[in-house]
C-alpha positions in Angstrom: 45.1 171.2 166.2 41.9 172.1 164.5 42.1 175.5 162.7 39.5 178.2 162.6 38.1 176.8 159.3 37.0 173.5 160.9 35.9 174.7 164.3 32.4 175.8 163.5 29.4 173.8 162.2 31.4 172.8 159.2 33.5 170.3 161.2 30.3 168.3 161.9 28.9 168.6 158.4 32.2 167.4 157.1 32.0 164.1 158.8 28.3 163.4 158.2 28.9 160.9 155.4 32.0 159.2 157.0 32.1 155.5 157.5 34.4 153.7 160.1 37.8 153.0 158.8 40.7 150.8 160.0 42.8 152.8 162.5 40.0 155.1 163.7 40.3 156.0 167.4 38.1 158.0 169.6 41.0 159.2 171.8 43.4 160.3 169.1 46.3 162.4 170.4 46.1 166.0 169.5 46.5 169.5 170.9 42.9 170.7 170.8 42.5 170.0 174.5 44.4 168.4 177.3 42.6 166.3 179.9 43.3 167.4 183.5 45.6 164.9 185.2 45.4 166.2 188.8 42.3 165.5 190.9 41.8 169.2 191.9 41.8 170.5 188.4 39.7 167.6 187.1 37.1 168.2 189.8 37.0 171.8 188.7 36.7 171.0 185.0 34.0 168.3 185.7 31.9 170.7 187.8 32.2 173.5 185.3 31.8 171.3 182.3 28.6 169.6 183.3 26.9 172.9 184.1 28.1 174.5 180.9 27.1 171.5 178.8 23.6 171.8 180.2 23.6 175.4 179.3 24.8 174.7 175.7 22.2 172.0 175.2 19.3 174.2 176.5 20.5 177.1 174.3 20.6 174.8 171.3 17.2 173.3 172.1 15.6 176.7 172.2 16.8 177.5 168.7 16.3 174.0 167.2 12.7 172.9 167.4 13.4 169.6 165.6 15.9 168.3 168.2 14.5 170.1 171.3 12.7 167.0 172.6 15.9 164.9 172.3 18.3 167.5 173.7 16.3 168.1 176.9 17.3 164.7 178.3 21.1 165.2 178.3 20.6 168.8 179.4 18.6 167.6 182.5 21.2 164.9 183.2 24.0 167.4 183.0 22.3 169.8 185.3 21.4 167.1 187.8 25.0 165.8 187.7 26.3 169.3 188.2 24.2 169.6 191.4 25.6 166.3 192.6 29.2 167.2 191.9 28.8 170.7 193.5 27.4 169.2 196.7 30.1 166.5 196.8 32.9 169.1 196.2 31.6 171.2 199.1 31.4 168.2 201.4 34.9 167.1 200.4 36.4 170.6 200.8 34.7 171.7 204.0 33.3 168.6 205.7 36.2 168.1 208.0 35.4 171.4 209.6 32.1 170.0 210.7 33.6 166.6 211.5 32.1 164.7 208.6 33.1 163.1 205.3 31.3 161.8 202.2 31.6 158.1 203.2 30.1 155.7 200.7 29.6 157.6 197.5 26.2 157.4 195.8 23.8 159.6 193.8 21.4 160.5 196.5 20.9 164.3 196.4 18.9 164.6 199.6 21.6 162.9 201.6 24.2 165.3 200.1 22.0 168.3 200.8 21.7 167.2 204.5 25.5 167.1 204.7 25.6 170.6 203.1 23.2 171.9 205.7 25.3 170.4 208.6 28.4 172.1 207.2 26.6 175.4 206.8 25.4 175.2 210.5 29.0 174.4 211.6 30.0 177.7 209.9 27.2 179.6 211.7 24.6 179.6 208.9 21.3 177.9 209.7 20.1 178.1 206.1 16.8 179.6 207.0 17.1 182.3 204.3 14.9 182.2 201.2 17.8 181.3 198.9 18.8 178.2 200.8 15.2 177.1 201.2 14.7 177.5 197.4 17.7 175.5 196.6 16.6 172.7 199.0 13.2 172.6 197.3 14.8 172.4 193.9 17.0 169.5 195.0 14.0 167.7 196.5 12.1 168.3 193.2 14.9 166.8 190.9 15.5 164.0 193.4 11.8 163.1 193.3 11.9 162.7 189.6 15.4 161.2 189.3 16.5 159.6 192.6 19.3 157.5 191.2 20.7 159.6 188.3 19.1 157.3 185.8 15.8 158.8 184.7 17.4 161.2 182.2 19.8 158.5 180.9 17.7 155.4 180.4 14.1 154.8 179.1 13.6 151.9 181.5 14.5 151.1 185.1 16.3 148.0 186.1 12.9 146.3 186.6 11.8 147.2 183.1 9.4 150.0 184.2 9.6 153.5 182.6 10.5 156.3 184.9 7.7 158.8 185.4 8.7 162.3 184.2 6.8 165.6 184.4 3.8 165.5 182.0 3.1 169.2 181.6 6.2 170.1 179.6 9.1 172.2 180.6 10.0 175.9 180.5 13.6 175.7 179.2 14.4 179.3 179.9 13.2 179.0 183.5 15.2 175.8 183.8 18.3 177.6 182.6 17.7 180.6 184.9 17.1 178.6 188.0 20.2 176.5 187.4 22.2 179.7 187.2 20.8 180.7 190.6 21.8 177.4 192.1 25.3 177.7 190.6 25.6 181.2 192.2 24.4 179.8 195.5 26.9 177.0 195.6 29.8 179.2 194.5 29.0 181.8 197.1 28.6 179.2 199.8 32.0 177.7 199.0 33.6 181.1 199.1 31.9 181.9 202.4 33.0 178.6 204.0 36.5 179.0 202.7 36.7 182.6 204.2 35.4 181.5 207.6 37.7 178.5 207.7 40.7 180.7 207.0 39.7 183.1 209.7 39.2 180.3 212.2 42.5 178.6 211.4 
């Protein structure tokens, strides 16, 4: 297990000049962390992890001008993937109440949002409030830029073209804040659906 002396930035500086050696492994056994074995815990860790990874990358980008234009890509991917996982988790957990299931899994956020809205209506929420409308617009925005969860991962599409990205720059603080709002919205919706489902059962 890594001790306190190697857990900060020094652990990365320490390996800067290393060269691959016989016996090196990426998945070396250790006690620093244990990967979740059960599906429920793994789903929770994935959901939490992608959102937090996006936060960490944005925070680092804001303090590191040199790497900022590189870190923004994995940050955006992590945030987009968090939205996808959050929607899928809600559909998997509460879809049966509305008589639906995920079906064929894909990366299409608008389809997942439609399922979310159907579930919300089944629980008596028509999602006409400002918060739900705002989240829906954010999902349409990110899906318009990255429909297939590839634009922030690859420089070229399967046909060789370059995905079009916003050309006016990004406000990273605003990105971070809006993602926190979306996270709060999904967590509150999940709690609300769970409470109503328990009362009805």
